[in-house]
N, C-alpha and C positions, 0 to 999 in steps of 0.2 A: 690624771693617774696620783694614786694616795703615795706617801711617804713611803708607805711599808712595801710598794712594788718599784722602790725607786732604786737603781745602782748610781752608788754616789761614792765621787774620790774626793777626799781630804787631806791636802799637805799640812806641813807645820802641824801633826797631829798628835804629836808625844806629849805634851801638855797645855795648863791656860785654857783659851777660848779651842783651840784644836781638839782639845781631850774631852773637853767638856760640851762640844756638840757631838763627838763618837758617842758619848754617852746617852745625849739625849737622842740622838738618832736611833742608836739599838733599842732603845728600848721603843721605839717605833718601829721595828722590825724591820730596817733598810737592809739594803745590802753596800758592804761598805769596804773599800776601797782605801787601807790606810795607809799614811807616808810620812816620813820622817827621820830626822838623821839618826835617830835612836832609835833602835831595833828592839832593846830590850823592854821599852818603856811603851809600844805600842804591842808587843807579846803580851806582858800586865794588861793592859787595856780590853784585845782581844779575850784573856780568860776571866774576866770578868763576867762576860757574855757568853757562857759557851755554848749557848743555844742559838746565836744568831750567827749571820754569813758575815763573816769580818776576816779582811786577808790584810796582814800587815806587810810592808816591804819598806826597806829603808831608801829613803832618796833623799839628795841634795836636790834644790828646786834650782841651783844657779848650773847643774849639769844636766842639758835639755835630755841629751840620750838617757839619764837615770829616769828623768820625767815623762821621758814616749815609752819608758820600760814600765814604768806606774802605771799608764793607761792601759799599755798592752795585756797586762795582768789582769786587767778589768776588762777588756775587751775579752781576754783568754775563757774566763770565768763566765760572764754571765751574758757576752755576746752586745752587748750593749752601755753607753756611757748616757746616764737622765745628766746627771748634776756633777761639776767639778767645782771643788771650794777650794781658792786657791789661798790661805790661810797663812803659809810660813813668812816668818819678818825678824826682824834686827830693827833693837833702837840706842846703837850706840849715841850718845849725846853730847856734843863738847861747843863751845863758841867757837867761830870759824878763825878767829889766830890763831888757835891751838893746832891749824895745820894737820888736822887728823887725816889726812889720804887716803891711809889704808882705812878707817872709819868709813869714810866717802864714799867706796868705794864698795866695801860690803856690805853697805846700804844698799847702796841702788844696784846692784848685784842679787842680793836677796828680796828686797821688798818689790823693785821694779822689774827686772830680767825673769827672775823668777816668776810671777805674774805671766810677764809675757810667755814663758815656756810652757806655763801650761795651758794657755791659751793657744800657743800652735801647737801644741800636741794633740786638744780635743777638737778644735774648730773643724780640720778636713769631716770628725765623724760624724757630729753633729749636724754637718750642713748637709751630708749624704740622708741625714735620717730626717731632715726639717723637724729639729725641737733639738731643746738641750736648754740647761740653763747654766750660767757662768757665775758664779760669786766671786768675790774677793773681803778680804779684810782691809779695811779703809783705816781712819782715825780721823778724831776733832783736829790732829795736826795736819791733816788733808784741807781742811777747812779754816783754820788761822793759825797766821805764825807767830813763834815765841819767840825769844831772845836762846841760843844755846842749843834750838831743836831744828835749826832751818837746813839742813841736809834731810836730816829725816821728815820735815813738812816738806822741803820738795818732793820726796821719792812718794810721800804719800797724795800731794797734789797729785804728782804724774799719774798715779792709781786710778784715781777720780774720771784726770781725762780720758785716760787708756779705756776704760769701762763705759764710761759715757758714748764715745769714737766707737766703741764694739757695739754698744745699742742701736745704734743711727746705723749703722751698716751691716746688722744682723735680723732686726729685730724681722721683716719681714718675711725671715726663714726661723719663724717662729724660736730663734734661741733666746733665751730670756737674759738678762743681765740684771746682776745686785749687787753692791756694796753696804757694809755693816759699818760704821763708823764709831768707835766706843770711844768715851773718853776716858777719866782715869778707872783703870781695870786693877787687881790684883791677881799678878800672872807671873811666872815667869822671866817674862820680856824684857825685865828692868835686868837680869843678871848676863846682856848683853851691854850694860854700859861702863867702859872697862875706868872713868873716871870716878875714884871712890867717891866724892863729894857728891856730885850728880846723881850714881847710883842712892847713894841714902837719901837723898835728898826725892827722889822718885817712889821708892819704896815707904818713906816717911807717909809722903802724900797717898797712895793709895791705899794702904793699914786705914789710915784716917777715913777718907772720905769716899775710897773706890769701891766700883762695884765689882758684882763676883762673874768670874770667867761662865758661868752657870745663864747669870742675867743676860749675856750676849748670844751665850747657843740658845736661847729662847726666841730670839730675835731672828738666828740664822733660821731654824726650823720654818717661822714662820712665813719666811719668804720660800723657802723650799716648797712649803706644803701651801702655798698659794694657786687660784682655780689656776687651770692650764692658761685662759685668758685673762692674767690679772699677772703684771710683772712690777713688782716690787725694784723701783730702781735703787733708792738710797734708806739706808736709817741710820741717824744720827740719833745716839746714845750717850748722855751724862749722868754721873751723879746729879742729885737735884743739889747738894752744896759744891760743886765745880762752876771755878768763877770763869777762865776760859773758854 
């Protein structure tokens, strides 16, 4: 099935990689249900493509009922779901000795439970259909641990483990799984960093060597557009000048 014919749900769609992926898929005429907390941003995206089938809906991925409502919107409008792209994420970073427990909880709630909520909402539908594709945005931080990022690292290592477990459990039901692990990318993700110095350091790095959100969106489209018998499980993407 070509991208043009697929019904695709995207979370974290209001900016950065999510918004870039919406644009890339809209240009290929996919049927899109897009979710994020900022409905105004989603509506602006929809308005960029007045001739395409795009349904915006406010969603907080930490709230399972809201994620289920997003999935219901897709089913009500298109009667099927071919792809779920779990993209919502946050990245407050701090050394462990800062004891930023509220940040730790936020990271785990969004980056880990958000992915699990998405899986739980679509998996019964895809199992019944005996086909589907679930993707998640991981990170180079899910492959390499660095100081001051360790809770964020932990969340992204968890996403890798969850998605590999999902692959092993569901591949015989023709359900594909993919993670895309970007390195430095210039997005709004760094706005979630509360420590001013850490935030500015990240922004400086992204502005200096970072990839664009469009670069990562192209990898997402590649994985979604792969032949039905081909499962692109992991894509790791770094800027050529990135050290870690």
